[in-house]
N, C-alpha and C positions, 0 to 999 in steps of 0.2 A: 560167648556167654552173654545172655541178656543183661543189660545194665540194671542195677537195682532200682534206679529212678523210674524205670518204665512200668514197674508193677503197680504203683498207685494210679498211674494213668489208665492202665488196663482195667483195674478194679472200678475206677470212676466211670469208664466207658460202659462196662457191663452193668453197673448199677443204674446208669442212666437208661440203657436199653430196657432193663427190667422194669423201671418205673414207667417208661413210655408204654410198654406192653400192658402193664396194669391199667393205665389210663385208657388204653384202647379197649381192653376187655370190659371195663366198667361202663364206658360211654357207649360202645357199640351194642353191647348185649343188654343194656337197660334203657334203651331209647327206641323210638319208632323210626321208620324209614325217612322221617322228616329231613335228617341231614343230607340224604341223597336227593330228596325232592326239591330242596332249596337251591340246588346247583343250577341256576338259570337256564334250564333246557325246556323245550316244548313239552306240553302236557303228556303227549303220547310217549315221548322219550323218558319223562319222569316216571310214568307208570311202569315202563319196561325195566328201568333201573331199579325201582322199588321191588318189583317181583324178583329180579335177579338177586338183589340184596338179601331178601328173605330166604331165597333158595340156598344162598351161600352161607347163611348164618351158622348152621352147624359146623361147616368146614372152618369158618373163621374162628369159632369158639375153640375147636380142637387145635388149630394152628397156634392161637395165642397161648393156650395152656402149654403146648409143647415148647414153644419159644421161651416161655417163662421158666420152664424147667431147665432148658439148656443154659439160659443166662445164669441161673443160680448155681447150676453145677459147675460151670466154668468159673464163676466168681469164687466159689469155695476152693476150687483147685488153685487159682492164682493166689488167693489169700494164704493158703497153706504153704505154697512155695515161697512166698514173700516172707512169711513168718519163720520158715525154716532157715532162710538165708540170714535173717536178722538175729535169730536165737539158735544158731547151730551149735550143738544138735538140739532141736526142739524137744521139750518134755511133753509126754502125752497129756498131762493135766493142763498144761498151758495151751496146747493145741485145742483141747476141748473148750477151754474158756474163751479162746478167740472165736471159735465157731458159734458159741452161744451168744456172744456179744454181736457178732455179725448178723445172726438171725434176728436178734432184738432190734438192731438198727434197720434191717429190711422191713420188719413189721411196722416200726414207727414211721418210716418213710412211705410205706404203702398206705397207711392210714392217712398220712398227710396228703398224698396224691388224691385219694378218694374224696377227702374233704374239700380239696381245692376244686375238683372238676364237677362235683355233684350239683352245684347251682346252675351249671351251664352244660349239661350233658350233650345236648344236640350240637352245640358249637364245637365241643371237643371231638364229638363223633365225626363231624364233617372234616375236621383237621386231620384226624388220625386214620381215616378210612384208607388212604393210599398206603400208609405204613402197614396196616393190617392186611391189605391185599398183597403187598410184597411178601409178607411172612407166609401168607397162604400159598403163594406160588413156590416159595423156597422149601416149604415143608410138604408140598404136594405128594412126593413119593412115599412119605410116611403116613400122612393123614388119610389118604385115599383107601389103603387096605384096612386101616382101623375103622373107618366109617362103613366100609363094606361089611366087616365082621359085626359091627354094632347093629346094622340093619337086619342081619340074620338072627340076632338075639334081641327080640323086642323089649325084654326087661331092661336092657342096657340103655334104652332110649327114653326112660321115664323122665330123667332130668331134662332131656331135650324137649319133650312134650310140655313139661311145665314151663320151660323157657319160652316156647312158642306161644303158650297161653298168655304169659306175661307180656310178650310183645304185642299180641292182639289187644289186650286190655289197654296198653299204652297207646296203641293206634286209635282205639275208640276215644280215649280221653283227649288225644290230640285233635281228632276230628270234631269233638264237642267244643274244644277251646277255639277252634277256627270257624265255628258256626256251620260246619258241614253235617254235623249230626245233632239232632235235637236232644234235649235232656231226657224226654221219655224214651226215645230210641236208645240212648246210651244206657239208661236203667235196664231196658229190656235185654240188651246185649250182655250186660254184666250178669243179669239173672241167668242167661244161658250158660255163661262161663261157670257160674256157681252151681249149676244143676248137677254137675259131675260129683260135687262134694256133698250133695244133699241126700239124706237117707229117707226111706219111705215113711218112717215113723214121724218125721218132722213135718210132713205135709198131709198126713192121713186125717180123716174124720175119726176122732176117738170113739171107742166103743160106746161110751155113755151117750154120744150124740147120734149113734146109728139108728136108722129105721130098719127094724127086722120084723119078720113075721114068723109065727109058728106054722109048721107044716100042716097042722090040722085046722088052720084058719079057713073058714068057708070062703069060696071065691068071691061072693058078694061083698064080704067085709074087706077082702084084699083089694077089690076095686075101689072101695071108699077110701082106704088108706093111701093108695097110690094117687088118687085124685086130690086128696087133701095135701099131700106132700109135694106133688108135681114131679116125682121121680119116675123114670121110665123102667127102672129095674131095682130090685130090692133083695137082699140076702134072706134066705129062709133057713130056720134052724129046727132041730128036733130035740126035745127034752130041755136043752139049755143053749144059750147063745154061743158057747164054745164049740158046739157041734153043728156047724153050718153044713147043710146037705145039698145046697144048690142055690141058683139065682132064679128069681121069678121076673119075667119080662111083662110089661104092661100090654104089649101087643098080643101076647099069647092069651092073656086074660080076656082082652077085647074080642079075640077070635072066637073063643068058646061061648062068650056071651052073645055074640051075633048069631052063632050057629045054634044057640039054644041048648047046648050040651050042659048036663048037670053033673057036677063033681062034688064029692064029699070033702075033699081036701086038696091041697096044692101039689101033691107029689107028682102027678102025671105031667104037670106043666114045667117042672124044674129043669134048668139047664146046668151043666157042670160049672162049679165055682173055681176060680183061679186063686191059689194060695201062694203067698210069698212071705219071707221073713222080714221083720221090721227093720233089719239092718241093710236091706238091699238098697243099692244106689238108685236114685230116681232115673238116671239115664238108662241103666240096665232094665229097670222096670218098664220104662216107656218102650224100649226095643222089644221086650217080650210081649207087651200088650199089643203092639202093632203086629207082631208075627202071629199071635193067637187070635187077632181080630176081636179082642174083648175090651170093654170099656170100664170094667171094674175089677179090682184085685182085693182079696181079703188079706189083711195084714195079721200075721200071727207072731206072738212073742216067743221068748226063748223056752217057755214051758209048753208051747203048743196051743195056748189059749188065744182067742180072738182079741187083737189089740185095737183094730179099727178097719177102715176101708180107704182105698185110694181110687179115684176115678180119673179119667182123662181130663175132665174139667179141673180137677185139683192140680194136675201137672201143668195145664195151660195157664192157670191162675198164678202158678209159681213164676212163670215167665212174664205174663202180661199184667199181673195184678188182679185184684178182685173183680170178678165179672158178675154183674147183677142182671138177672133175667126177670121175667114176669112172676116167677115163683119165689124170687128172693126178696120181694118188696117188704115182707114182714121180718126179714132177718136183720139183726143188728150189725152195724159196722164193727170191725175189730177194735176201733178206738174212735174217740171224738175229743176235740179240744174245747174246753169249757171257756165261757166268757172271761173268767179270771186268769186265764193262761194255763191252768192246770189241765191234765189229761185224764180221761176215763177210759180204761182198757178192759176188754174182755179177759177173763182169767186165762183162757186157753190160747191167747195170742203167743205165737212163737217168739222165743227170746231174741232170735236174730232180727225179726221185724221190730221188736221193742227197742233193741239197741240202735237200729237204723233211725227210728222215729225220734228217740230221746238222745241220740248221740252218746250213748253209754257203752260200756264194755263189760256187761255182765257175763260171767263165765257160764257156758252152756253145759259144762260137764256135770253140774249139779242137777239140772233139769232141762227139759226142752221147752217148757212153757213158763209164763209169768206166775201162774198159780203154783206150779211145781216148785219154783224158786222160793216162794213164800212158805210153802210147807217145809222145805228143807231148812230155811233160815230160822223160822220160828220154832220148829221142833214140836209142833202140836197142830191140831185142827183149828184153824183160825175162826174167830167170830167177827161179826160186823164191828168195825171201829178199831180192830187190832191193826197195828202199823209197825213198820220197821224202817230204819234209816240206813241207806247204802250210798256212800260217797255223795253226801249232800242231797240225795234224792229220797224223799219220803214216800213210801208205798203204803197205802191204807186200804184195807178190805172194805168195800162199799156194799157188796151184796153177796150173800151165800144162799145156796139151795141144798139143804141137808149138810153133807160134808164137803160140798163142792163150792169152790170160790168162783163166783160168777163175774163180778166186776171189781176192779182195783183202780183207785185214784193215785195218780203220780204227780208229785209237786216238788219243784226245786226249792231248797231252803237256804237261807243265808246263815253264816256261822253264828250270828247273834240269836237267830230264831232257834237254831239247834240247841244252844245252851238253855234257853227258856223252856223248850218242849221235850228235852231228852228224857227226863224222869217220868212225866205223865204218859209219854207214848212208848215207853220201853216195855211193851207187852211181848215182843219177840225175843 
């Protein structure tokens, strides 16, 4: 029979293994291949090791999760045996209480381990990589079939895809810190990562800003409209804007003008329009536009009405930033910083862009644009001079056109200034 004194030793050993496994999971799965790259090997060897490390990452994750489950199962078994020997016969309620206390202790210890290693994840990853590799080899007979089944069920790999995306983001950040990636390149790569979470309605040209033509517009007037706007294609409607009947290409208009053909309306020149829902992800939209070889999509809302348009240029600008061509010289920038340090924004600026510029965290569930946020918070159609205070940030309506908010001034305020101005400015 095992001596009673050996049980605490076994429990301490299993608890230590569990905490080391937790540290390995956190450090290896939340850092970049830097821990591998730093092991003084030639550059080519480092690259090969990094590639192998990334390929083994899903297997390492599965192995560490399995090992953690095994340690805790064995720990619970040893604890119950020890308690049964101490309190023979053990009462069910006392057993339940001991298990609850043990779970609480593990939770506290795990939190402590995470807090301990978080400031130096790369160093801990370098130390614990051999331990994780040993677990991967030991659990290989179990992990391999599970990984095979997961690959046959793509929906089971969603967490793995998210993990890989986080790894790539961390890799980009590490490259920027080391001077291997410039800030502009880093911003571009992060924009590509975020593209999968971006919806069509977030980047579309809203309906109110669309250039559209009536199908009965004379071709001569249509040429003038296209020349004035600089657009190469434009949606055409019949009766109302919600009834888009096709797209008009500038080259088709120029062809009939050169050939001297006379048309009474635009209908013979129209090409099919491509319609997509406003909730479509931009990555999916881009793939469809590529497969259809189209440069413009009509965005429709949940009621079937036209909400706006998205062009390939809009998608490219989401990655590269604002692109100014010769026809955009008259367009206003989304924002400008004033000499006094305040900012002047266009009302239609996306809240994500606003948050990035102002380092704020305005919730996008209320609206997609800054103007929409003001409408929701004020509960009325704002007038020039109306303002609202959100977390020390004063937002003031500077310009309106009809019921549309054109420009908004943003200014940070000190607590003393808030007290002095709160009553006079509480229009929202």
